[in-house]
C-alpha positions as CSV (number, residue, x, y, z in Angstrom):
1,M,12.5,15.3,21.2
2,K,15.3,12.8,21.9
3,R,14.9,9.5,20.0
4,L,14.1,6.9,22.6
5,P,15.4,3.3,22.5
6,V,13.3,0.5,21.3
7,T,14.0,-3.2,21.6
8,L,13.0,-5.1,18.5
9,N,12.7,-8.9,17.9
10,S,16.3,-10.2,18.0
11,A,15.6,-13.5,16.2
12,V,17.8,-14.3,13.3
13,A,16.2,-13.2,10.1
14,S,15.5,-15.6,7.3
15,G,14.2,-15.4,3.8
16,P,14.5,-12.7,1.2
17,N,14.4,-9.0,2.1
18,V,11.1,-7.7,0.7
19,V,9.7,-4.2,0.6
20,A,6.0,-3.9,0.0
21,L,4.4,-0.6,-1.0
22,G,0.7,0.4,-0.9
23,G,-2.0,0.9,1.7
24,G,-5.3,-0.4,3.0
25,H,-6.6,-3.9,2.4
26,G,-4.4,-4.4,-0.7
27,L,-1.2,-4.0,1.2
28,A,-2.5,-6.1,4.1
29,S,-3.1,-8.9,1.6
30,T,0.5,-8.7,0.3
31,L,2.0,-8.6,3.8
32,T,-0.1,-11.6,4.9
33,A,1.2,-13.5,1.9
34,L,4.8,-12.4,2.4
35,R,4.8,-13.7,6.0
36,R,4.5,-17.2,4.6
37,M,7.9,-16.8,2.8
38,T,10.1,-14.5,4.8
39,D,10.4,-12.6,8.1
40,Q,12.4,-9.8,6.5
41,I,9.5,-7.5,5.5
42,T,9.3,-3.7,5.3
43,A,5.9,-2.2,4.6
44,V,6.1,1.4,3.1
45,V,2.6,2.8,3.6
46,G,0.7,5.7,2.0
47,V,-0.2,8.7,4.1
48,A,-2.9,10.5,2.1
49,D,-6.0,9.1,3.9
50,D,-8.3,12.0,4.9
51,G,-11.5,10.1,5.9
52,G,-12.9,8.4,9.0
53,S,-10.8,8.0,12.1
54,S,-7.6,8.7,10.3
55,G,-8.9,11.9,8.8
56,R,-10.2,13.1,12.2
57,L,-6.8,12.5,13.9
58,R,-4.9,14.0,11.0
59,S,-7.0,17.2,11.1
60,E,-7.0,17.5,14.9
61,F,-3.3,16.7,15.7
62,G,-1.6,17.6,12.4
63,I,-0.2,14.1,12.1
64,L,0.2,11.5,9.4
65,P,-3.0,9.5,9.0
66,P,-2.5,6.4,11.1
67,G,-5.1,4.0,9.6
68,D,-3.2,2.3,6.8
69,L,-0.1,2.1,9.1
70,R,-2.2,0.3,11.7
71,M,-3.6,-2.1,9.1
72,A,-0.1,-3.0,8.0
73,L,1.0,-3.7,11.5
74,A,-2.1,-5.9,12.1
75,A,-1.2,-7.9,9.0
76,L,2.3,-8.5,10.3
77,C,1.1,-9.9,13.6
78,G,2.0,-13.5,14.2
79,D,-0.3,-16.5,14.0
80,D,0.2,-17.4,17.7
81,T,-2.2,-16.4,20.5
82,W,-0.3,-13.2,21.2
83,G,-0.3,-12.1,17.6
84,R,-4.0,-12.9,17.0
85,T,-5.0,-11.2,20.2
86,W,-3.2,-8.0,19.5
87,Q,-4.4,-8.0,15.9
88,R,-7.9,-7.9,17.2
89,V,-7.1,-5.3,19.8
90,I,-5.5,-2.7,17.5
91,Q,-8.3,-3.2,14.9
92,H,-11.0,-2.7,17.5
93,R,-13.2,0.2,16.5
94,F,-15.3,2.1,19.1
95,S,-19.0,2.3,18.5
96,G,-21.4,5.1,19.5
97,V,-21.8,8.7,18.5
98,G,-19.5,10.3,21.1
99,E,-16.0,11.6,20.5
100,L,-14.5,8.1,20.6
101,G,-17.2,6.7,18.2
102,G,-15.6,5.5,14.9
103,H,-12.1,5.6,16.2
104,S,-9.8,2.6,16.0
105,L,-7.9,1.7,19.1
106,G,-4.8,1.2,17.0
107,N,-5.1,4.7,15.5
108,L,-5.2,6.1,19.0
109,L,-2.2,4.0,20.2
110,I,-0.1,5.2,17.2
111,T,-1.1,8.9,17.9
112,A,-0.1,8.5,21.5
113,L,3.2,6.9,20.7
114,W,4.0,9.7,18.2
115,E,3.3,12.2,20.9
116,E,5.5,10.3,23.3
117,T,8.5,9.8,20.9
118,G,8.2,12.9,18.7
119,D,9.1,10.6,15.8
120,P,6.7,8.7,13.5
121,V,9.2,5.9,12.7
122,I,10.2,5.3,16.3
123,G,6.6,5.4,17.4
124,L,5.7,2.7,14.8
125,E,8.7,0.6,16.0
126,W,7.5,0.8,19.6
127,L,4.1,-0.5,18.6
128,G,5.7,-3.1,16.3
129,A,7.8,-4.4,19.2
130,L,4.7,-4.6,21.4
131,L,2.8,-6.6,18.8
132,E,5.9,-8.7,18.0
133,A,5.2,-7.8,14.4
134,Q,7.0,-9.9,11.8
135,G,8.4,-7.0,9.9
136,R,8.7,-3.2,9.9
137,V,6.2,-0.5,9.0
138,L,7.2,2.9,7.6
139,P,5.3,5.8,6.2
140,C,6.2,6.7,2.6
141,S,6.6,10.3,3.5
142,V,7.1,12.3,6.7
143,Q,4.4,14.7,5.5
144,P,0.7,14.1,5.3
145,L,-0.2,14.1,1.6
146,E,-3.2,15.2,-0.4
147,I,-4.2,13.4,-3.6
148,V,-5.3,15.6,-6.5
149,A,-6.9,14.0,-9.5
150,Q,-8.0,15.2,-12.9
151,V,-11.2,13.4,-13.6
152,Q,-13.2,13.2,-16.8
153,G,-17.0,12.9,-17.2
154,I,-18.2,14.2,-13.8
155,N,-20.3,16.9,-15.4
156,A,-23.1,15.3,-17.4
157,H,-23.5,18.4,-19.5
158,A,-19.8,18.3,-20.5
159,P,-18.8,14.6,-20.6
160,D,-15.4,15.3,-22.0
161,G,-14.6,18.0,-19.5
162,I,-12.0,17.7,-16.8
163,T,-12.7,18.3,-13.2
164,E,-10.2,18.6,-10.4
165,V,-11.0,16.3,-7.4
166,R,-9.1,16.6,-4.1
167,G,-8.6,14.2,-1.3
168,Q,-8.2,10.4,-1.1
169,V,-11.8,9.8,-0.1
170,E,-13.2,11.9,-3.0
171,V,-10.9,10.5,-5.6
172,A,-11.6,6.9,-4.5
173,S,-15.3,7.5,-4.9
174,T,-15.5,9.7,-8.0
175,P,-18.0,8.6,-10.6
176,G,-15.8,10.0,-13.4
177,K,-12.7,8.5,-15.1
178,V,-9.4,9.4,-13.5
179,V,-7.0,10.8,-16.1
180,S,-4.0,11.7,-13.9
181,V,-3.0,12.1,-10.3
182,T,-0.6,14.4,-8.5
183,L,0.3,15.1,-4.9
184,E,0.3,18.1,-2.7
185,P,2.9,19.0,-1.7
186,A,4.3,18.3,-5.2
187,R,7.7,17.2,-3.9
188,P,7.0,15.7,-0.5
189,I,9.8,14.6,1.8
190,A,10.3,10.8,1.5
191,C,10.8,8.8,4.7
192,P,14.6,8.3,4.9
193,E,14.3,4.8,6.4
194,A,12.1,3.9,3.4
195,I,14.8,5.1,1.0
196,R,17.4,3.0,2.8
197,A,15.1,0.0,2.7
198,M,15.0,0.1,-1.1
199,A,18.8,0.0,-1.3
200,V,19.1,-3.4,0.5
201,A,15.9,-5.1,-0.7
202,D,15.9,-8.3,-2.7
203,A,12.4,-7.6,-4.0
204,I,10.0,-4.6,-4.1
205,V,6.3,-5.3,-4.4
206,L,3.7,-2.7,-5.7
207,G,0.0,-3.6,-5.4
208,P,-2.6,-4.8,-5.1
209,G,-4.8,-2.0,-3.9
210,S,-6.7,1.1,-4.9
211,W,-4.5,2.1,-7.9
212,F,-4.7,5.9,-7.8
213,T,-4.9,6.4,-4.0
214,S,-2.8,3.5,-2.6
215,V,-0.4,2.3,-5.2
216,L,0.5,5.2,-7.6
217,P,1.3,7.8,-4.9
218,H,4.5,6.1,-4.0
219,L,5.9,6.8,-7.5
220,L,4.9,10.5,-7.2
221,I,7.3,11.1,-4.4
222,P,10.5,11.9,-6.4
223,D,13.1,10.6,-4.0
224,L,11.2,7.4,-3.2
225,A,10.6,6.8,-6.9
226,Q,14.3,7.2,-7.7
227,A,15.2,4.8,-4.9
228,I,12.8,2.2,-6.4
229,I,14.3,2.7,-9.9
230,E,17.9,2.5,-8.7
231,S,17.3,-0.4,-6.3
232,P,19.1,-3.7,-7.1
233,A,15.9,-5.5,-6.1
234,K,13.5,-7.3,-8.4
235,R,10.4,-5.1,-8.9
236,I,7.1,-7.0,-8.8
237,V,3.6,-5.7,-9.5
238,V,0.5,-7.5,-8.2
239,L,-2.5,-6.6,-10.2
240,N,-5.9,-6.2,-8.7
241,L,-8.7,-8.7,-8.9
242,A,-11.9,-7.6,-10.6
243,P,-10.5,-4.1,-11.4
244,Y,-13.7,-3.0,-13.0
245,A,-15.4,-3.4,-9.6
246,D,-13.1,-0.8,-8.1
247,Q,-14.7,2.7,-8.4
248,E,-11.3,4.3,-9.1
249,T,-10.5,2.1,-12.1
250,A,-13.9,1.4,-13.5
251,G,-13.8,1.1,-17.2
252,I,-10.0,1.1,-17.4
253,P,-8.4,-2.0,-19.0
254,V,-6.0,-4.0,-16.8
255,A,-3.0,-3.2,-19.1
256,E,-3.6,0.5,-18.7
257,H,-2.9,0.1,-15.0
258,L,0.7,-0.4,-15.9
259,E,0.7,2.7,-18.2
260,F,-0.2,4.8,-15.2
261,L,2.9,3.5,-13.4
262,R,5.0,4.5,-16.5
263,A,3.5,8.0,-16.6
264,A,4.4,8.5,-12.9
265,A,7.9,7.1,-13.3
266,P,9.0,6.8,-16.9
267,A,12.4,5.2,-16.0
268,L,10.7,2.4,-14.0
269,R,11.5,-1.1,-15.1
270,L,9.6,-4.1,-13.8
271,D,10.8,-7.7,-13.5
272,A,7.4,-9.5,-13.0
273,V,3.7,-8.8,-13.1
274,I,1.3,-11.1,-11.3
275,A,-2.2,-11.5,-12.6
276,D,-5.1,-13.9,-11.9
277,P,-6.3,-15.6,-15.1
278,H,-9.9,-15.0,-14.3
279,H,-9.4,-11.3,-13.8
280,V,-7.6,-10.3,-17.0
281,D,-9.8,-8.7,-19.7
282,D,-7.2,-9.0,-22.6
283,L,-4.3,-11.3,-22.0
284,G,-2.6,-10.3,-25.3
285,Q,-2.8,-6.6,-24.4
286,L,-1.4,-7.3,-20.9
287,H,1.5,-9.3,-22.3
288,A,2.4,-6.4,-24.6
289,A,2.2,-3.9,-21.8
290,C,4.5,-6.1,-19.6
291,S,7.0,-6.5,-22.4
292,T,7.5,-2.7,-22.6
293,F,8.6,-2.8,-19.0
294,G,10.8,-5.8,-19.6
295,A,8.6,-7.8,-17.2
296,E,7.6,-11.4,-17.1
297,L,3.9,-11.9,-16.9
298,I,3.0,-14.5,-14.3
299,V,-0.6,-15.7,-14.8
300,E,-1.6,-17.8,-11.8
301,P,-4.8,-18.3,-9.7
302,V,-4.2,-16.0,-6.7
303,A,-7.8,-15.3,-5.7
304,H,-9.7,-17.2,-3.1
305,S,-11.3,-20.2,-4.6
306,G,-14.9,-21.5,-4.2
307,G,-16.4,-18.1,-3.9
308,R,-14.9,-17.4,-0.5
309,H,-13.9,-13.8,0.1
310,P,-14.7,-12.6,-3.5
311,G,-12.4,-10.0,-4.9
312,S,-9.6,-10.8,-2.4
313,H,-6.2,-12.5,-2.8
314,D,-5.6,-15.9,-1.2
315,P,-2.5,-15.6,1.0
316,D,-1.1,-19.0,0.2
317,R,-1.7,-18.6,-3.5
318,L,-0.3,-15.1,-3.6
319,S,2.7,-16.2,-1.6
320,A,3.5,-19.0,-4.1
321,A,3.2,-16.5,-7.0
322,L,5.5,-14.0,-5.3
323,R,8.0,-16.8,-4.6
324,S,7.9,-17.7,-8.3
325,A,8.4,-14.1,-9.3
326,L,11.3,-13.7,-6.9
327,L,13.1,-16.9,-7.9
328,G,12.3,-16.6,-11.7
């Protein structure tokens, strides 16, 4: 289908050009923090979700799963009445047990726009223009992806044995220890606009988020990983809070999270790693891991204080830490 025109916000851009990679609530936290320091934001979003509304639409229409893309657009909505209203609207989820039950309105809007435009990027730009989103949302790949993990310890009778686990939902909830992750297809086609975004970025941010299903897959797309490696941008990693509480990374030391990135992209260099002091199990080990990447370790309180929203990043605090990493 012919690519249809879309009118985007024509305001003069200000602030650094930042690309944030991930998915789900973790990416939404990063985008909310970035909106406090720049309006030049590109979210590059994972497309491996196979559960819930996204999984149903993916299976029925053969499309990219829209859920994480919707969450990124919601996070980029403005703080004015228009932005807050549309954020609630696209996040609205239908109740009931009928065919609409469990679907998010935003997921249905994205699906409709993809059918209208015949192009996943243009469809997202249309919705971004409607929402007056303060940034751009792109899929990491133009193909739906399947996550395949090698998991140790699922079989109680063979605790050292390795079991193959398929699908984002299954990997995210596995009771075993994830040893490695791959994608199917093995060499997916990267979104060309995402590749171009890396080349002009001032900063690239990975994390926080589910490490094996939201963060790592971006580095398993060969062309996208190469674009990240070759980019002139500063590369910043934001580590998770309470990583042991995450089913995916239960029992895995914080420093080893970085080693999984190295295994996926051995040539990757990092400029900064952001960690909350109350959520680091071994600071010395983490310092050593950062030094192997040539990265500065920035240890600053970035979690919500006073017990509010436990396990989540405070947008103002995370924004200050990102600014420090970018300017350091």
